[in-house]
C-alpha positions, 0 to 999 in steps of 0.5 A: 172713448165716449166720443169714439163710441158715439161715432161708431153708433152713428155709423151703424145707424146710418149703415142700416138706413142707407143703401148697401155699398154707400160706405164701401169706399172712402178715404179715412180721415181723423179730424178729431185726432183720436186715431180713429176714422171719423167715418167708419171707425177703423183704426188709423195708422199711428205710432203707439205711445204710452205717456202714462207709463202703463205699458199700453198705447194711449190710443189703441190700447195695444201692449207696448214693448216692455220688461215683464213684471208683476208688482203684486208678486204673481207668477204672470206678467200683469201686462201681457200675462206671460209666465214669469221665471219661476221654480217648479211648484207642485203642491198637489203632487200630480207631477205637473207644475202648478204655474206653467203646467209643464211636466216635472222631471221624473224617472219613468215607471211602469207598475201595471206592466204595459211597458208605458210610463204610468205618468207621462205615457212614454214607451218603456224600454223592452224586448219586443214580443210576438206571441201570436206570430202576427209580426207585430210586437205584443207590447208596442205594436211595432212591425217586426222584421219579416219577409213580406208575404201575400197569403190572401193574394191582394198584392199587399203584404199581409203584415205591413201592407207594402205593395208586392211586385205585380203586373198591373190589372184592372178588373173593374174596368176603370183603367186604374190598377186596383193595387197601385192605382197607376193608370192603365194604358188605353185610348180615352173616349168621351161618349157622353160629352162631359169632356172627361174620359168615360174610362178613367175620368181624366179631362179630354180635349174638347171645345169649351162651352158656357151655357150658364153665363158664368164665364167658365166652361160647363164641362171642365170649369176653365175660363172661357172668352167673354167681355169683362164687366166692372160696374163697381170700378175696382178694376176686377171683372165681376164675372170671372174675377180677373183684371179688367183692361185699364191704364195702370197708375203708379204715382208712388213709384213702387212698381205696383199699380194703385188701381189693380195692384199688378206690377207696372213694369213689364213682366213675363208670363209663366205657365204653371202646370199643376197635378193634384191628387187626393184620396177617399170620397171622389164626390167630396169637393177639393178646394185650391186657393191662391194668394200673392202680394199683387192680388187684393184677394185670394183666387180659388176654385173647387173640383171633385174627383181625386185627380186633376191636371191644369196649366195656367199662366201667371206673372213672375213672382212668389205665390202661396197655394193652399189645397184642402179637402174633407178628412185630409190634412190641408197643405200649403206651399210657396212657389216662385215662378221665374222660369218658362215652365214650372210644374208641381205634382202634389198629393193631399193625404188623409188624416193619419196617412204618414206614408202618403199611400192614401191609407192609414194602416200598420205602416203609419202606426209604426212610423208614428211610434218610431218618430215618438221614440226618436228612433226614426224621425219623420223628416218631411214636414207635411208627413209630420202634419199628417201624423199629428192627428190630435193637432197639438203640433207634435207626433207623440204617443197620443197620436200613435194610440189614435192611429192604431185605434183607426187601424183596428176600427175602434176609433175612426179618424175620419168623419 
């Protein structure tokens, strides 16, 4: 251990004295046989071994596969700290196990008459009441059966915010329907030369230009023609981040180039069409990142606005995309490109927006409550993630309360 610390200290000292990048590339070596690189101190590949029987690897101190135990009679494994099998114990009579903090089995009770269990806050069985005739239960705030109506003429039901049947209209001149946000038919124009329609904001046909030399169009941020530069020899262009022309090498015959990571066997390029949509502040940046097994790093781009259409070519394979934006629930999905054209339409929803309409309202509160009561489970994984506003992996009464507080403007979910 002392020898390893000395090596690490020497490495840190040399790194501060030598120009940046000196240690960037090297072949790790272990002449001392301690399973740590003699140059950079990184852990070397090895098969974990525990010769002293302490259930920790002699080299990296990783926990070995073992049967959990505690020689001292404790309730946790002395190796990995997992909770051992035990009987529920509640010495302080708080209704929670003193060891694992699981809730004790109990009969729900309601002494204050609010129809929620005083102990676990589960909803108590009750007949919904509507004394103020707002079509919401006075107890659980579930939307009661009703015929949608629109007394304030905003084309949304006054009770559940359901979109009423209407003829699309555009009073503010942005060429999007003010009720359902559908695009209004029009002829796109671009008077200011920003490659976006002056009316609806969608990118229009244009000739890409790159005045700042970053190899991306100043208007639409698509890559433009340029001579790739690779001064560090990693076979990736320092301007656009794409692969530089070279002769692929595959000495280990794994069908991957050892220089760039691409497939060395011939592949077919596939076009991926993406339609991305989000809500809330159009000035906030949305980030789209991509990762796949043949790239050494993630590719990504950012854009503003709540709508984007793009089409790009990729070799066949499995890709993982991630879309994120402030006050929205990050969305990740895997896509296998194996056809001539693949298209994907994806909506990024705000926190609490279970229904996916871009708003958090009584409808979302009802969906969360019905899910927590197991009356109408939310089957869509992303919708459940939108309803899990406290991030504990479940949609329960706590989330219902937070969503309802946001609807009533007493506890906003968005910052």
